[in-house]
N, C-alpha and C positions, 0 to 999 in steps of 0.2 A: 476699248473700255466702255464707250458709249457711242450710240449712233442716233443722233438727234433727228436725222432725216426720216427715219421710219415713222416716228410719231407725227412729224409735221406733214408727211404725205397724206396721212389719214385725216388730219384736222385742218389742212391748208385752207379750204374754202371758208370754214367756220371762223377761223382765226383772222383771215384777211378781211372778211366782212366786219368783224368786230373792230379791227384797227381802222378800217375805212369809216365806220360810224363815228369813231372818236375824232378822226381828222375832219369830218364834215361838221361835227358839233362845235369844233374850236374850243371845247372845254378840255384843256390838256393837263392841268395840274389839280389834283384832288377832284372835287366836283362829283356829279351824280354817279358816274361809273365806279369811282373809288368807293363811294358810300355803299353802292350795291354790292360790290365785292366784299367789303368789310362785314356787311350784314350776313352774307352767305358763309363767309369764313368763320364768323363768330358762332353761327348755328352748327357748322360742321365740328367745331371744337367744344360744343356745349358750354360756351362762354357767353356772358352777357354783352361784352364789348370787344371789338377788334379795331385796331388803329394801324392803318397802313403807313409804311415809311420807306425810305430809300434803299435799305439793305438789311440783311440779317444782323450785321454788326451794329448798325444804328438801332435795330430793334432791341438788342441786348442792352445797349446804353439807355434807351428810352425806358425800358422796364425797370432797370436799376434806379435811374434818376427819378422817375415818376413815383417809385416806391419810397423815395427819400433815403436811399441807402447811404449815400455820401454827400459831401458838399465839396464841389471842385474848386471853390474859391481859395485863394492863397491865405486870406485872413482866417478862414475856418480851419485850414490845415495847420496853421501856426498856433491856433488856440487850443487844440486838443489832438490826440493821436487819431489818425484816420480809422474809421470803423473797418472791421475785417469781414470779408465774405469768403466762406469756405467753398472751394470748388475742386474739380478734378485736374490733375496734371496731364491727363491723357485726353486731349481735345484740340480743336483748332485754336490758334493764337487769340482770336477775337474773344473767346470766353474769358481770358485773363485781362486782355487789354481794355475791354469794356468796363471791367471792375475798376481799373485804374482811372479810366476816363471819367467815371462817375464820382471820383474823389475818395474811393474806398481802397482797401488793400487786399489783394488776393492772398488767401492762405490755402495751401493744398492739403488734401487727404488722399490716401491711396485708393486704388480701384479694386473692385471685385474681379479676380482673374478669370472668372467664367464669362461674365456679361460685358466686361471692360468698363462698366459704369461705376460711378462714385459709390464707395462702400459706406453704408451707414455706420458700421462698426468703426471704421477709420475716422469718420466725422466725429463720432462720440469721443474717440481718443483725443482729437484736437480740442474739443470743447472742454475736456477735463484738464488740459494743460494750462500752465500760467499764461494769461492773456486771452483765455477762452471767453472771458466776460466781455471782451471787445468785439466778439463775433455778432454781427447783426443779421446775417442772412446766410443761407446755403443756396448756391446756384448749381443745380444738378443738370448734367447734360444727358439727354436721351441719345446716347451714342449709337451710330449706325442704324437708327430707326427703332430702337427698343427702349421703352421707358425705364428709367432708373427705379430702384426699389423704393417705391413711394410709401409702402407700409412702414418700412424701416425709418424713412425720413420723417414721416408724420409722428412716429413714436418719439423721435428726438424732439420734435416740436412740442409734444405733450409734456416732456420733461424740462423743456426750456421755453416757457410760454411766450417770451418776447422774440423768439427766433422766426424770421421770415423765410419761406420756402419759395424759390423762383425756379423756372424751367428754362434751360437752353434747349429748346425743341427744334433747333434749326434743321435737323435731319429727320424729324419725326412727325410730319403732318399726316394725320390719319392713324397714328399708333394709339394704343389704349392700354389702360392698366385696370385689372380686376382687383377689387378690395372686398373684404368681408362686408363692409357696410354699404358700398355702392358698386354696382356692376358696370363694367365697360366704360370707365371714365376716360375720355379722350385726352391725349397730350394737349396742353393748352388750357385745361380746366383743373389741373391737379394743384398748382401752386397759386400764390397771390397774383402772379403774372407770368406770362411765358413769351418767349421770343422765337419767331420763325424766320427762316431764310427761304427766298425763292430764287436763289442763284440758279443759273441754267442747268446745273447737274442734279438739282434736287428732285424729289419725287413729284412735287408740284413746282413747276419751273416757269419763271418769267422769260421774256426775251431780252434779258439784261439783269441788272440788280434790282431787287425789291425785298421788302421785309414786312413783318407784321408783329404787333404786340396784342396778346389777348389777356383779358382780365374780367372778373365779375365785380370789381370795385369801381363804382361810378366816379369816385374822387380820383383814383389812379388813372382811369381812362381819360378824364378831363385834363389832367395835368400832362399826360403823354401827348394828347392832341395839341396842347399849347406848346410843349417843348419841341415838337417836330416843326413848328412854324415860328421859330425865334422867340418863343415865350409869349406869343400873342394869344389873348382870348378874344380880342376884337382888333380889327385892322389898325396897325401902327400904334397900338398901346401895348407895351411890353411889361408884363408882370415880373418876369425873371429872364435870365439869359438862357435861351434855348439854342436851337441849331436848325439849319435848313435840312430837313429830312422828310420831304413830302413824297408820297407815292404818285407817280404820274398816271394819267388815265389810260394810256396805251397798255402799260403793264397790267393795270387792274382789269382791263378788258380781256387780255390774253389769259390771265389767271382765272377769271370768271368762267371762260370757256373750259379750261382744263380742269377746274375744280369739279365739274359735273362728271368727269371721267375718272377722277382719282380713286374712288373706292375700288373700281374694277382693276385699275392699274396696280394698286397695292395688293389686291388678291393675286394677280398674276405674278408679282414679285415673290409672294410667299410660295406660290406653286413652283416657281423656278428655283427658289432656295431649297425646297424639299427635293426637287429633282437632282440638284447638285449633291445633296446628302446621299441620295440613293446611288448615284454614280460613283461617289468616292468610296462608299461602303462596298459596292460591287467590285471595285478595283482593289480592294483590301488595303486602302490607303488611310482610312480613318483610324484614329487612335486616341488614347486618353492623355497623351503627353507628346511633346515633340521629340522625346527620346525614342519613341516607338513609331511615329508617323505624323500625319496631319491631324490637327485638332479642329473639328468642325465648329461652326458657330453654335453657341448655347442660347436656347430660348427659355426664359423664365416662364414657368407654367402660368404665372399671373399676368403675363404680358401678351399683347397682340402686336407683334412687330410689323414694320412696313419694309424691312430690308432695304433701307437706303443703300447699304453696302452688304455684300456677302463676304465676310472676312474670316479667313482661316489663320491658324497658327501653323507656321511651316518651318521645319528644320532646314538649315542652309538657305534661309529666305532670300537673301540677295542673289545668290547663284541661281536659285529657281526663277527669280524674276528675270534675270538676264537670259535664261534659257527660253522663257516664254516670249520675251521680246524678239529673240532671234527667229521665232516662228510667227511673228506678227500678231501675238496675242497680248492684249492690253492688261495691265494690272497697275495697282497703285498702293502706296504705303501711307495709311492714315493711322498714326503719325510717326515719323522716324525719330523725332527728338521730343521727349516730354517737355511740358511747359516749364517745369522747375529747372531744366537744364538749358533753356534758351538764353542766348547771350543778352538779349534785350531785358531779361528779367533777373539778371544775376544779382542785382541789388536786393532782391528778396532774401538772399542768404542761403539758398538751398544748395545741396551738393549731391554728386552721384551716390546712390545707395539709400537716399532718403525715402524713396517710394519704389521699392523693388518690383512690385507687381506691374506698375506703369512702365518701368524701365524694361522689364522683360517683354512686355507686350510690344513696346516700340521696336524691339529687336526681332520679333517673330511674326507680326501681323502682315497679311497680304490680302488686299481686296481684289476679287476676281470680277470679270464682267457680269453685270446683272442689271437688266432693265426689262420692262414688260414685253418688248418686241424681240427679245433674245430667243433664238430658235434652239430646239432641243439638240439638233446636230451640232450647233456651235458649242453648246455646253459639253457635249461628248468630246469635241475636239480639245477643249480646255483640259478636261480631266485626263484624256489620253496623253496629252503633252506632259502633264504633271507625273503621270504614271511612268512614262518613258524616262523622265529626268531622274526619278528615284530608282529606276531599274527594276 
């Protein structure tokens, strides 16, 4: 599914030099290298501020908490119902758990079946229902590296002036959204705040866990910096209860090296995704529905995706995955169980059938190998194995 060694072989000397420099400096937590990476990352995202933290999950919580979405204290929860945050049921668990951790309540809306991203029309339906007045924010996920429909979400904000828009951009560093008013707005600059993950499988990958919050709000940035360090604005003086979620300097140094290469890597991902499209069509496998064949990834014409994953819809998906594994071809299911059906979230009260598009996607999606160093002959091997499976 991934071969980290191919990238490391090319960057080995540069990365090892960067790590050695951190070790020699003895500045290991936050410090100048973290600040330098934050500045570079903010610039790449066209955002005024970037706040490094320990993981993408922490970045989600920091963005929500710093935006004042919920109050996690028991006294506040007892005083009034928890504010609601609308999000997608088709995402990694951290999208929902971070909302709960911030003291708010996740409320789900269905996805667009083409892009797999949160549907603005479904969000609008939730806002119209009883309890819609308790919705404080929308947390949209840029799934698989393609921005959610930000025009549609901004239209909802126009009709609901108090609504906050936040980005779960964990998979989308370098992605962009074209809008009539502004061209090429990068993920990380669309909403009030955005959260990124640098987990080792991501397009921009650390050598461990790391995350980032971006925002153009000075107040939100200041509060996020405080919250990541136990609520301190000066040492040993705690203004509120925060958390220990500091980015270490070694991860920042590695990320700073890789950030310089990321635009080219993302371009290569798009090239390889287009090559998959060509190969599937040449093999007469591409179709409009899984009744007819494989459904290829959809790219919104307003989006510039970074193809964190190349995800098809496949008939007899599980059997296909088994056949690929038998030929030592990696694949993955992102995600086999929608969030509204996860056992840990059963208290939210959802049931099978509530979000049919998300549930159908969970039964059909399959991510195929895709990374910048993937060779064309390897892609041909993948497609040929799939063609053989379907006869």
